[in-house]
N, C-alpha and C positions, 0 to 999 in steps of 0.2 A: 339098865341091865346089870343087876347085881347078882353075882354068883354066890353060892353057899361057900363058906370057908372050907378050903381044902388045900393041902400042900401039893405042889406039883412034883414032878419026878426028880427035881434037883433039891428038894427039901425047902423050897421057898413057898411063900403063900401065893395064892392066885392073885391076878391083877387087881381086882376090885377090893381085895382085902388089905391093901396098903392103907395105913392110917389116914393119910391125907387125901386119898382118892375119893373118900366119901364127902369131902368138902368141895364146894364150888371153887374153881380156880381163883375167882375174884375175892373169895373170902380168905385165902391164904396170904401170909406175908410174902413180900417179894422174895425173901431169902428161902422160905419154905417151898415156894413155887419153883424156884430155880433148882433147889436140891432135888425135888421130886422129878423135875424134867431131866436132870442129869441121870437119875436112876432109870428112867424110862429109856433114854438114849442108850445106856449101857446094855439094858436087856434086849433092845431091838438090834443093836449091833452084833450081839452074839449070834443072831440068826437061827436060833434053835426053838423058837416059839411056834405054836400052831398059828395058822393064818388069822383065825378069829381073835385070838388073844393079842396078836400083833396089831390088828386093826383097832381093838379097844385101847391099847396102849398109845397108838398113834393119835387117836382121837383125843385122849386125855392130854397128850403132849401138845397138840395144837391149841387146846383151850388154855393150858398153862402158859404157853408161849405168848398168846394174845393178851392174856391178863397181865403177864409180866411186862410186856411192851407198853400196855396202857399205863401201868404204874411208873415206868421209866419216863414216858411222855409227860405224865402229870408232874413228876418231880422236876423235870427239865423246865416246864412252864413256871413252876414255883420259883426255881432258882433264878430264872430270867426276870421274874417280877421282883424278887428280893434284891437283885443287883441293880435295878433301876433306881435313880435318884430323883427326888423332888426338887423344887426350886430352892428349898432351904438346905440342900446338900445331904439331907437325911434319906436313907433308903425308903422307897415307897413300895407299898404293896397294894394290890387290888384284887378283888374276888375274881376267880376265873372258873370257867366251866369245867366240871369234872365229869367223868363218864356217868356217875350216878345222877348228876343233874340232867343229863340228856335223856336218860332212861325214864325219869320220873313222870 
């Protein structure tokens, strides 16, 4: 559901016009996803949006939250692998499943 570009009554652009909202949450960097999620939370907390716009923002936020959590989980697994040591005392790494591997 993409809306045509239009400013709302506060001089801001409509929900789907935000630059990062056109990208899939998984395609954003962790930092960009968290930044966009913060923007969404601020807008929703104001409580002055129409219901449909609030629902669209909430849906986008849920996707961003899930994608961000997946990235954190992946980073944690990688750190755990890197902190492991082999018999020779050197750090050992091993391939691990990422979300993309499961979807494929």
